[in-house]
C-alpha positions in Angstrom: 0.0 -0.1 0.1 1.3 3.6 -0.3 0.3 6.5 1.9 0.5 10.0 1.2 1.0 12.0 4.2 0.3 15.8 3.8 0.6 18.7 6.3 -2.3 21.4 5.8 -2.7 24.5 4.2 -1.6 27.9 5.8 -3.7 29.5 8.4 -3.5 33.0 9.7 -2.0 31.6 12.7 0.7 29.9 10.7 1.9 33.2 9.2 2.1 35.2 12.4 4.2 32.4 14.1 1.6 31.3 16.6 1.3 27.8 17.6 -1.9 26.1 16.7 -1.9 22.6 18.4 -5.2 21.7 18.8 -7.0 24.9 18.3 -9.5 24.9 15.4 -8.0 27.6 13.4 -9.3 27.3 9.7 -7.3 27.7 6.3 -6.6 31.4 5.1 -7.3 31.8 1.3 -3.3 31.0 0.7 -3.9 27.5 2.4 -7.1 27.0 -0.1 -4.6 28.2 -3.2 -2.0 25.7 -1.8 -4.4 22.5 -1.4 -5.3 23.4 -5.2 -1.8 23.4 -6.4 -1.1 20.1 -4.7 -4.2 18.7 -6.0 -3.3 19.6 -9.3 0.0 18.2 -8.7 -1.4 15.0 -7.8 -3.6 15.1 -11.1 -0.4 14.9 -13.1 1.2 11.9 -11.2 -0.6 9.2 -12.1 1.8 6.5 -11.1 0.0 7.1 -7.5 -4.0 6.9 -8.5 -5.0 7.7 -5.0 -8.3 6.0 -3.9 -9.5 8.1 -1.1 -8.5 11.0 1.6 -8.6 10.9 5.6 -8.2 13.7 7.4 -7.8 14.8 11.1 -11.1 16.4 12.7 -9.5 20.1 12.9 -11.1 22.2 10.1 -7.8 23.4 8.4 -7.0 19.2 7.7 -10.7 18.7 6.7 -10.7 21.6 4.1 -7.5 21.1 2.7 -8.7 17.1 2.4 -11.7 18.7 1.1 -10.4 20.7 -1.7 -7.7 17.8 -2.8 -10.8 15.1 -2.7 -12.7 17.2 -4.9 -10.2 18.1 -7.4 -9.1 14.4 -7.8 -12.9 13.2 -7.9 -12.1 10.6 -4.6 -14.1 9.9 -1.6 -13.5 12.0 1.4 -13.6 9.7 4.5 -14.5 10.4 7.7 -11.9 12.2 10.3 -9.5 10.3 12.5 -9.2 11.8 15.8 -5.5 10.4 16.2 -4.7 12.2 13.3 -5.0 15.8 15.1 -2.5 18.1 16.1 -0.3 17.7 19.3 -2.1 19.7 22.1 0.2 22.1 23.3 -1.4 23.4 26.3 -0.8 27.1 27.4 1.6 27.8 24.4 -1.4 27.3 22.0 -2.1 30.9 20.4 1.6 32.5 21.3 4.0 33.5 19.3 8.0 32.3 19.8 8.8 36.0 21.4 5.7 35.3 23.5 6.6 32.1 24.4 10.0 33.0 25.3 9.2 35.8 27.0 6.8 33.9 29.5 8.9 30.8 30.0 12.7 31.4 28.5 14.2 30.2 25.7 13.6 26.4 26.7 10.2 26.7 26.7 9.7 23.5 24.8 11.3 21.6 27.6 9.0 22.7 30.1 5.4 21.1 31.4 2.7 23.6 30.5 0.1 21.1 29.8 1.7 19.9 26.6 1.0 16.3 25.2 4.1 14.3 25.6 6.0 13.3 22.4 5.5 9.6 23.1 1.9 9.8 23.1 1.6 11.3 19.8 4.1 8.7 18.6 1.8 6.0 19.9 -1.6 7.2 18.3 0.3 7.9 15.0 1.7 4.3 14.6 -1.8 3.0 16.0 -3.1 4.8 13.0 -0.9 3.7 10.6 -1.3 0.1 11.8 -5.1 0.3 11.3 -4.7 2.0 7.9 -2.6 -0.8 7.1 -4.7 -3.5 8.2 -8.0 -2.2 6.9 -6.7 -1.2 3.6 -3.8 -2.9 2.4 -3.9 -2.7 -1.1 -5.2 0.8 -1.6 -3.3 4.3 -1.9 -4.5 6.5 1.0 -4.0 10.3 1.3 -3.6 11.4 4.7 -3.9 14.9 5.8 -2.9 15.8 9.4 -0.4 18.2 10.8 3.3 19.1 11.3 3.8 18.1 14.9 2.1 14.8 14.4 3.8 14.4 11.4 7.2 14.8 12.6 6.6 12.4 15.5 5.5 9.9 13.1 8.8 10.1 11.2 11.0 9.8 14.4 8.9 6.9 15.6 9.3 5.3 12.1 13.1 6.2 11.2 14.3 7.6 14.5 16.4 10.8 13.6 16.9 10.4 10.1 14.2 12.8 8.7 14.0 15.7 10.7 13.4 18.5 8.5 10.6 21.2 9.3 7.5 19.7 8.0 5.9 22.3 5.2 2.6 23.4 4.8 1.1 21.2 2.0 4.6 19.2 1.9 3.7 15.9 0.4 5.4 12.6 2.1 5.1 9.2 0.4 5.6 5.8 2.2 5.3 2.4 0.8 4.4 -0.6 2.8 6.6 -3.4 2.4 6.0 -6.6 5.0 6.5 -5.0 8.5 8.2 -2.0 7.2 7.4 1.6 5.9 9.6 2.7 2.9 9.9 6.3 2.6 9.6 7.0 -1.2 9.3 11.0 -0.9 9.9 13.0 1.9 8.5 16.4 3.0 8.0 17.7 -0.9 6.9 21.1 -1.7 8.0 21.4 -5.3 4.2 22.0 -6.2 4.3 25.3 -4.0 7.9 26.3 -5.6 7.0 25.8 -9.2 3.8 28.1 -8.8 6.3 31.2 -7.4 8.8 30.6 -10.0 6.0 31.1 -12.5 4.9 34.6 -10.9 8.8 36.0 -11.4 
């Protein structure tokens, strides 16, 4: 099976550098445009031929998935709560400067009610296991969040893939026996090509 893992499109909080976590912040117009750009790219890559889309329950992921599913004319399945972003507790809604002012440079090492990384990895792996069990012959697009995807890649590959996960980036994994092989990682070519065309 193939799984395409996508981070949702841009939001106003992304632009402002505010941590979203499980706050339900919608896409902005640029985020919707990004989703359409990825959808057009996927239309032009017939070797994948995606079967359906599944998202987290947060509106920014659901709308991203809805746009892609509509363009590709494939089903959008009910959301899965295991794909939710990490809960960041008191840090949600705050910028880097605000976080450092409140808690210092090592704010991310302190306990302010955030979800533990181990718990995120556990639910992400649980989702992937169930997906492979239920749809072993399918090609599935999964729309989730940067924090969750980063922890999934750590769980699967240790410290091998550590880039910041970009909005509307595409990662493709292939299931081979008990292993998930990385075929494409954190690719935003579809966004860069549009920028170059505007110049």
